[in-house]
Structures are given as C-alpha cells and as structure tokens.
N, C-alpha and C positions, 0 to 999 in steps of 0.2 A: 756625515754623522750617522752612527749606527742606531738601530731601533731602540736598544736599551737606553741610550742617552736621550734620544729625541722624545720618546714617550714620557720621560720623567722631567722634562724641562731642562735638559743640559747636564744632568747628573746620572750616576749609576742607579738603576732600579733597586730599591731596597725591599725588605720584607714588609715594611710599613705600607709601601705603595701597593704591594700585592694584597695585603690585608684590607686596605680601603676598597680596591677593585672587587674583591671577593665578598666583602661584607662580613669578615670574620676578624678574630683577634690576631695580633702578632704572634701570640703563643701557638695558635693553631697553624699558622703559616710555618713556624719553626718546626713543629712536629711533622708536617708534611715534607718539608725540605730535608729533614733528617730521617725520613722513611720510618717513622714510628707508627705503630699499629693502633694507637688509641685515638683514631680519628674516624668519624662516620664516613662510609664510602661516598655518600652524596656530597658531603663537605669536602672530602679530599678531591673529588672530581672538580668541584667549583674552584678550589685553590689552584689545582693544576692548570685549569683553563685560564685563570687570571695570570699565572706565570707565563703561559705561552703567549697570551695577548700582549703582555708587557715586555716580553723578551727577558724575563728574570732567569738568572742562573745562580743556584746556590753556591756560596763560597766554600769550596771543599777544604781549603786550608783552615778557615775559621771553624768549620765543623770538626776537623781533626783536633784542633786545640780544645774544643769544648768536650768532645766525646772520647778522645784518645784513639779514634779510628779514622782511617783515610777513606773508608768506603770502597776499597779496591782489593780484589783477589788476584793474585798472580798465578799464571799457569805456565809451566814449562812443558814443551811437547816435542817429541821426536817422531818423524814420519807421519805427517798429516795427510798422506796420500791414502792411508788405509781407511776402510769403511768404519771400523770400530772407533778409531781415534777421532775421526771427523764427527761422528754421531755423539760421542761422549763429550767432546768440546762444545758442541752446540747445546747439549743439555746443561752443561756447566754454566754457559753464558746466560741461558734462559733462567735457570734456577737462581743464579746470583742476582740477575736483574729484578726478579720478583721480590728479593729481599733488600732492594735498594743498593746493591753493590755493582760496580763495574768490574770488568775483567781485563787485565793486562797480559798479553801473550808474548812469551819469549821463546821462539823455536830453538831447538837444540840440533845442531848440525850432525853430531855423532852421539850415539848413546854411551858415552864414556863419562866417568866420574869428573874429570877435569871440566868437560863441557857442561855438565849439569851444575857444577859449582859456579862456573862463569855465569850461567843463566840465573842462578840464585842471586849472585851479586848484582846483576842488571836489574832484577826485580826489586831488590832492596833499595837501589838508587832511585827507583821510581815510587817508593813509599807504598808498599802493599801491607795489608793486615795479616795475610797468610798466603800459603802457596800450595797448589795442587800439582805435583809432578805427574805428567801423563807420559811415562817412560817405560819402554819394553825391556828393561833390564832389572835384575834384583837390586833393591836398595839395601844398604848395610846400616850399621848402627850410626847414631848421630855424631859420635866422636870422629869416626873416619871421614864422614862427609862434612864435618865442621860446620854444621848449620848453626847460624847465630842463635844463642840461647834465647828462649822465649818465643821464637818464631813458630807459629802454628803451621804444621805440615800434615796433609793427608794425601797419601799416595794412591793413585788409580792404577789398576791392572798390574800389580806386582805382588804375587803371592809369596815372594821371597822376602818381603819387607820384614825387618826385625827391629829390635831395639825399641825406640820411643815413637816410631811412626805408625799411627793407625792406617789401615788401607781398606779400599773398597774394590771388589773385583767380581766379575761373573764367575760362576762355578765351573771353571775350566775342566777340572778333574771329573766332576760328576757328568758333565756333558760328553766328554771324551769317552768315558767308560760306557755310558748308555748307548753311544753310537756303535761301538764295537759289539756290545751285547745284542743290538738290533741286527747286525749283520750275521753274527754267530747263530742267532735264532733262525735266520733264513737259510742256514746250512753252509755258509761260506767258510772256507778253510785256506784258500789261496789269496792272500792279501798283498797289496802293494800300497805304499804310503808316500805321499808328497807333503813334505813339511815346509815350514817357513825358514827364514834366515837363521843361521846358527846362533846369532846374538839376540834372538827374540825369546824372552822368557816365557810368555804364554805359549809360543810354539813348542818350546822344549817341554813344558808341562804336559801338553797334549800327547807328545811322542812318548813320554814316560808312562802315561796311563795306557796308551795303546799297547805298549810292550807288556805291561803288567796284566792287562786283560787277555792278551793272547797267551801269555804264560799260564794263566789260570785255566785256559782251555787246552793246555798241552801243546801249544803252537809256538814257534820261534818267529820273532819279528825280523823281517828282512831289512837290509840297509834302507835308510830313508833317502828319497830323492828330494833335493832342496830347491826351493823357489823363492822368489822375492815378493810374493803375494799377488802378482799380476796375472791376468789371463794369458799373456804371452808366455810366461814361464810354465804355466799349466799346460799350454798347448805343446810346448817342446817336450815336456815329460810325458804327456799323453801319447805323442807319436811313438816314443820309445816303448811305452807299455802296450800299445796296440799290437805290437809284433809278437807278444808272448801269449800264446793261446791258452795257457794254463791259468792265467789270472782270472778270478771271478769277481773280485771286489777291489775298488780303488778308494782309499780314504784320503781326502785332501784337507789340508789345514785351514783353508778358507774358501768361501764360495767363488771368489773371483778367479782363483786358480782352477777351481772345479769347472768353471765355464770353459776355459781353454782345453781342459781334458775332454769334455763332452764334444767339442768341435773336432779334436783330433780323432776320437773314436768314431764319430760319424763319418769322417773322411776315409777312415780305414775300413769301413763296412762292418764295424763291431756294433751290434745292437745293444742299446741300454734300455732296460736292464736285462733283456733276455740272455745276452751273452756275457755281460759284465755290469755289475752295479757300481755306481759312483755316488759318493756322499761328500758333503762339505761341512763347513763350520761358519757360523755367524747369522745365517738367515737374513741376508740382505733383501730389501724389498723386491729386487728383480729375480730372486731365486725361484719364486713361484712361476715365473714366466720363461725360465730356461726350457730347452727341449731335450729330454723330458723334464718336467718340473723337478727341482732338486731336493732330495732328502738332506737335511742339514740340522745343525744344532742352533737353536734360537738363543741369542744373547740379548739381554735387555740393557743396551748401552745408555738409554735415556735414564733408567732408574739408577744406574751406576753414577752418572753425572749428578743427578739430584741428591743422592745419598752422600756423595763426596762433599758437595757444597754444604749440606746440612751438618755433617760431621765437622767440617772446617769451621763453620760459624759457631758451633758449640765450643770448639777449641778457642776461637777468637774471643768469645764472650765469657769464657771461664765456666761454661755450663757442663754438667754431666750429660753424656749422650743419652738420648731417649731409649735406644736399644742397648744391646750388649756392648760392653766396653772394648771388646776385641775386634778382630777383622769383621767387616761387613761383606758377606758373600751372597750375591744375588743368584737365585736358582736359575738353571738352564733346563732346556727340554729338547728332545729330538722331535723334529717336525718331519713326519714320514710322508714323502711324495712318491712320484712314479719313477724316480731314477734308481730306486733300490727294489730288488725283488728276490725270490727264491733262487738258490744256486741252480744253474742249468743241469739237467740230467745228462749222464754220460752217453 
C-alpha cells in the first residue's frame, strides 16, 4: 500500500485532507495546487509541507478541465551538446517551474522541417499549453509549418523567424560586429575565420556580419573554415592555420572550438596574442581559465530562457507582452581578455 493511500485510511489523499493537516481552507489548498499567486508565502509553505507529508499529488487532468490549461510547456531541441542550448534549456525549465509549469522535451534528430513537425505532433499528443522550439534553423511562416491553430509558439535563437512567431535571441549581429571592431582597432588586417556547421542559422548570422564589418574596413573576407562546435574541430583547423605566418587574428564562432585552436597554436610555437590573436563567441564559464584567457562575446542564455517562457505564458494566457510586441533581442558584449592584443610589428 503506497503512502498516499495508507495515510488517508485506504483512500486517495484529497485536498480536504491537506486542508485539515495545514489548518487552512480547501480553497487555499486549491490555489496552491493551481500555482496561483494570491496566497501568502508562509501559508503556501505550510500547504506544501502538508502535501509532502501526506503524499498528495494534484490531479493535473482535473486542473486542466477547470482552468483550460495542462500546466506543461513543450520544448523541441536540436543539438543539446552545445553550451548555448544546454544553458537556455536549463533556464527554460527553471523559469517554467517558478510559474508552476513543467517542461516536456522532445529532441529533434535533424534540424529539418519534417522532423520539427514530427516533434510538434509528439508534444501535442502529450497535451502541452505551448511550445518553445530551440532550433538552429530559420523558422518560416505558420502556414508552411502547419502549426495547429491557436497553439502558442515562441521561437528561441532564430533571427529568421517570420510570420506569426515571436522570437527571443541574443544579439548575434551586434556581438559579431563588436568583436571585429575590437580586432580592427588593434590593427589587425590578416584574419581567418572558423565557423559553425553550414546549417546553423546563428553561425551564418555571425559570418554575414563578419564579412560586412571587414568590407566596411576595405577588407575581403577569406573562405570560412567549418567546424562542428567541438574543440576537436577547432584543433584541426588551428593546426592548418598555424602554418600560415601572415595570419594575425583568428575569429572562432564559439569558445569550445577556440579552445582547440589555442592548443594547436601552442603546439606549433605560435604565441597568443604576441604572434596571433584568438577570439571566440559565447563566454562559457571556462573561457576565463583558458591559456591565455579568451576574449569572447558574452551571451546571456539564462535571460533568453526566462524571456522566452515569459513571452510564451503571455501567449498562453492571452495577455499582451510587457515589453515590445516584436522580437526580444538580448544585448551581448565583448569580454576582452588576454588572448587578443595589438598586431605584431613587422
């Protein structure tokens, strides 16, 4: 016999049982069970403690009938190996939990529209109130994606989102531009670039801005060396670049590949930043401990996750967003550390 049954004399624990244990009304227990905010914190804690003691679990199906909501947010995600996606997903889970919502995750094997649609179908079968796609490809209009009418959707990290989808993203363009301007101000003119996979939209955004920034300085962007975001691919690219004595700056599309570049340059006897500067993108916690510490673009993935949940809950509850109705763009900034320095003298 489980605890829920035993503690209530052979029957399922009810809200009335919790109310008696906590010394509150049944209405107060209902408010706590439905994550309503009109309960004093001390009273809420007392009710939650009684729920734990009795083994009470709110009936989500009954709550859905009463409120019209399931209390669940769906997330579709491709490539959970990258730092940004993992941090954003964690922030989404935490922000949703603070609002009384759980999160159902459906991974996407490939970033293609058929796979995304299949993930949406899976989430709808599991009864979600709205969906946050965490996908590194452009989203198109709702007609082409055939999203069920009325399903709230907020896209994360897709500056190409159009049509009816609001989206939240870090300022990829602003950060990329500021990074190149930082190196230009140090006198660099011989650049090489290591980008992400060809199907990564954020990666392509960064490359486009890099080319525009160089063009504004009268420089031509060389072909981009592609990697898969891992230190191993950065290391392979770094070994190739180490053989070219003319290069003075290497711009890498994420910090993990930059780590591999630094290793390759060290092994080749190229001093950073005296001989060659290396910069990354993301500002992962470890980047300050690279040798030398990495100059990079800071992205606030936690804020992206929080704002995506807030915007989605506005959509679910039929509220107007607190901020602007358009895209939510989170500012980025260049964190200057020891891996970038003035161009070496001839």
